[in-house]
C-alpha positions in Angstrom: 88.9 -38.2 29.7 91.3 -40.8 28.3 90.6 -42.4 24.9 90.8 -46.2 24.9 92.8 -46.1 21.7 93.7 -43.5 19.0 93.3 -44.2 15.3 95.2 -42.0 12.9 96.1 -41.7 9.2 99.6 -42.1 7.7 100.4 -38.4 8.3 100.4 -39.1 12.0 101.8 -42.6 11.6 105.1 -41.3 10.3 105.4 -38.8 13.1 107.6 -40.4 15.8 107.0 -37.6 18.2 103.2 -38.1 18.0 103.6 -41.9 18.6 106.0 -41.4 21.4 103.7 -38.9 23.1 100.9 -41.4 23.0 103.1 -44.2 24.4 104.4 -41.9 27.2 100.7 -41.3 28.2 99.9 -45.0 28.1 97.4 -44.5 25.2 97.2 -47.3 22.7 97.2 -46.4 19.0 96.7 -47.8 15.5 98.2 -45.7 12.7 98.4 -46.1 9.0 101.8 -46.7 7.4 103.0 -45.5 4.1 104.1 -48.1 1.6 107.6 -46.6 1.2 108.5 -47.1 4.8 111.1 -49.6 6.0 111.6 -51.5 9.2 115.3 -52.2 8.9 118.3 -50.1 8.1 119.1 -49.5 4.4 122.5 -51.3 4.7 120.9 -54.5 6.1 121.8 -57.7 4.3 119.6 -60.7 4.3 121.1 -63.9 5.7 120.1 -67.5 5.3 119.5 -69.6 8.5 122.1 -72.4 9.1 
């Protein structure tokens, strides 16, 4: 049986191995994200468009 989608809490959401395993199996997922997470490197600098 293959689930149509997996829904998980932030504990699983911050586990890259868990998310990668689902992706490798072709299983869609929705996971919670912690509020202290970032989506860019810490040394990123904002720039203004030209």
